[in-house]
N, C-alpha and C positions, 0 to 999 in steps of 0.2 A: 451623419455619421458614419465615416468611412471606416470600416475596421476592415473590411477583407482586402484594402488596399496594403494594409500594413501587415498581411499576413507574414511573410518572411522574413520579418523583426519578431513576430509572434514566434516563429520555428525556433530562431535563434534562444529566444529566453527561454523555450522550453529545453533544449540543448543544455542553457547553462543550470539550469534545477538538476537536470539527470547527471550527465557527464561528469561531476565531482563522486558521488556517489556509487556508479559504475569504479570508478578509479579503485576505490576502497575496495569496493567486491574483486576487483580485479588480482589484486594486492593480501586481499584478508580472508576471502570466500564470502560465501553468505552462512553469518551465525544462528543454525538450526539448534534449537531446544532439543530436552530427552524427549519429548513430542515426537521426535522424528529421529532421532539417532538415538535413542535410549539410554537410561540412564537412572538417576536417582534424584530429587527435590526436594530441599530439607530448610523448613523454616523454624526457627526456634528464636528464643525468646528469655534474657537473662534475667532474674527475678532483683538482680541486684541493680538491675539499669544500665550498668555497665555493661559494655560490649569487647569483648577482648583483643588483641592483634590477630589479624587474619592468619599470618602466618603459623601460630600456634593450633589454630583451628586444622588449619591444611596437613600440620603434623601429625593431630590427632586421625585424620583420614589415612596417613600415608602409614602410620605406624598399627593401625586394624587392617592393612590392605587393599584400603580403598583407595586408587589413584584418580588423576584428573580432575579434584577439586576444586574448584573455582568459590570462593567469598563476597559476597555483596553486602553491604552494609545498609540499611535503608534510613529513611528520615526519623522514624519511631524508634531506632535501637533495636530492628529485628534481623537477625542473621539467615541473608540468603544462601545455600549452599548447594551448587550444583555435582555431581560427580558421577562417574561410570553405577550400572550397576549393584544394589545391594539389595540383600533380604533385611525382615522388620529385624530379626535376631542382631544381624550386624549395626543398624542401625540406634538399637537399643544400646549397645555395648560403645556405641561412639559417644552417645549422651551422657550415658555413665561417666565415661573418663573424661567429657568437659564437663562436668559437676565435678568430677574430684580435682579436676586440674585448676579448677578457677573458681572451686569452694562456695558453689551457689546452683540454686536450684535451675531447672530449665522447662520451662515451657514448648512442648513441640504442636507449633500451633498449624504445619502441613507439611505431609510428607506422601511423596507420590513415587513409584517405580516403574520404568515403562521397559522390557524386554528389547533385545535389538529387531528382534521378527517381528514385533509391535511397531515399532519404529517404522521398519522399512516397510509395512503394510499401510501405514498411515499417510506416508509419503507419497508412494504409490496412486493410493486411493484422493489424494489432495491434487497431483498433478492430472488425475483423469476427470474430476469434476472442473479444474480450472477450464481444460481440451473442452470438455463437454459442455460446458457452461457459452466458450467463445463459438461453437460449431452452431449452438441453438439461439445465438443473435443472428448471425448470420443467416438461418434460414427464414427465421420468424420475420425479420426487418423487410426481406429480400418478399417472402409471399405478402408482408403486409403493404407494402410498396410498389404490387405486381400490375398495379395502373398505371405508374413512371415510369417514363422511358430511361431504361436501366437501372432497374430497381435492385439490380446486385451491385453496384457502387455503394450503393446506402449501404449497403450490411456490413462490406468492406471497411468503408469509411468509419463506420461505428466501430468496426472491432479494431482500428488502427490507432482510433482514439480513446480505448480501453486500454488499450497497448500501453499509449503514451502513461495513463495515468496508473497502471502497474509500473511503470518505469520509475515513475516519480516517486512514489509509495516507494519501493524498491531504494530509490536513493537515500529517502530520509531514514530509511530504517538502516540501512548503512553505514549513515552517519552517526546514528543513536548508538548504533552499534559500538561502531570505535571510539564515540566520547563517552558514549552512558552506559554501556554494557546491554542493548536491547540484546532479545534474540528473537526470534522466527520461531512462536509456536501456535498451537491450535488458536487461540485467540485471534493470533496476527491473521489467520489463512482467516477465520473466519470475520475479520472488517476487511480483508481483500475482497470476499465473495461478495459481501457488502455494495463495498466500492463498483465493482461491476455492473452490478444492480441496477444502480441511483446512476452511474456513468453512462448505460444504456437508455434510461427513463429521460433524461435530460437530454439526449442525441435525438433521441426520440420526436421531442417537443420540438427542436429547431428543423428538424427535418420535416414534420407533419406541416409546418406551418410554411416550409417552402412546396411544398406538394400542391396545398391550397392556394399557394400566391402564382405558381405556373396557370391553372389555369383562368385567373383575375390578369395578370399582368404577362401578354402575350407577346410584346412588343420590344420589350426590354431584353437586356442582355442577361443570362443567366448568372454570372457575377454580379449585376443590378439584383435581381432577383432575389438571389442567397443574403447577400448584406441587407436588403431592406427586412427581410424573414427574421433575419439575427437580430436588429433594432428592437421589431416588434417584439421578442420575445425576450428581451435583455433585461426589461426590471420583472417580468413575473418570475425567470428563472433565478436570479439574482437574491428578490426578496424572499420567495418561497424556500430559497435553501437557507438564507441566515435565517428565518422564523422559525423553521420546523427541524433544523438539524444543527447547524452551526454554534448556538448559543447554548444549546446542553451539551453537547461533547466539550467545549469551552470550559464549562461547569466542569463535566466528569475532568477533564483532565485535570484541572488545578484544584478541585477537591475531593476527585473521588478516590485518594488513595494509589498506595503503590499495584495493587494488582491490578487497577483497571485503567493506570494512567496511561502505559502503552499504548491498551485498545483503544484507547479513547483517541490519542493524539493520531496513531493512523486512519483511524475514520473523518476525523476533523480534515487531517492533507487530504484524504481521498475524496471526502464528497465535495471538496471546495475546487481538486483536481476534476471530477466529475462535470462539474458546472463550467468549469472554464474550456475544457477540452470539448464540450457539446457546441459552445460558441466560437472559441480560438482556434481549434484543431480539424475536428469531423466537417462542419461547413467549408471551411479554406482550402481542404484535400476534394472535397467534391468539385469547388471552382475547379482547379489546377488538373483535376482528370477531366473536368468538361472541357476546359481550353487548350487539352493537352501541351502543358507549360511545359514539362522535361524537354521535348525537343528542341528548345531555344537558352535552355539551360549553360551549356558549354559552347556556345556561338558570341562571336563577338558580334557588339551594337553595331548597326549600320551607323555612318556619319551622316547626316544631313550634307548636301550640295546646295551649295548658293544658286537659286534660279537667278 
């Protein structure tokens, strides 16, 4: 099975997954939730079982002096309302106004308010967590593979594969935000950091097999050695991922409810891409670096002359 021989087609496939979401992000920006921007989040359910038009709910918020309200309706009739920051007293006035307007009692299922200062602090801490994680991975892999020639390359390729996973998850999230109203919240950040861990774990498994085979197969090229190592770990990586994570996350995405659905989908895609990138991104990058293939990328191919 010649996996590495098709590496540039694989890279093209990755671009097809990443570029559409990045184009959406370029025009719409990253949809941060109130966890990062500050604001209020309110979930209510109407006792009558009938949800009112979203425009009327937005008007009630505007009349109460709370701007930027966006209203979503879940599958089970729950209204999810995000707005600018408001106090508990203002929330009570809005709920009372909705009860009078729609002549029904309302159950407040969840209410959270985050100030702008706290939102900025969470954003900074999230960025620091991602940067520290990336640097830690490079240092760890470089140290763990210190007995192999060019150990630093292994760390850089692992981080590049991890960045690839991040871009795929970001692209999927941008598409979800555009068409399904997803937002980047702390659960999303938790899922992303989990994806980093699984991505590195799978990549280390492949790299470790390459290290072992380096001492066994000394007379074959590095590309053949890497391809042989990938084939050896292919079944183990796929089966372990499917059995331990993917089926469970698929069940959560389908039956876990609105609160866990986005979290489950992000993890489902991210963990799958962690396995994908360890096989089809990290190892091929090692081969490209070893062969210095960038030197011939933009040179015309030599024509064979007849002898």
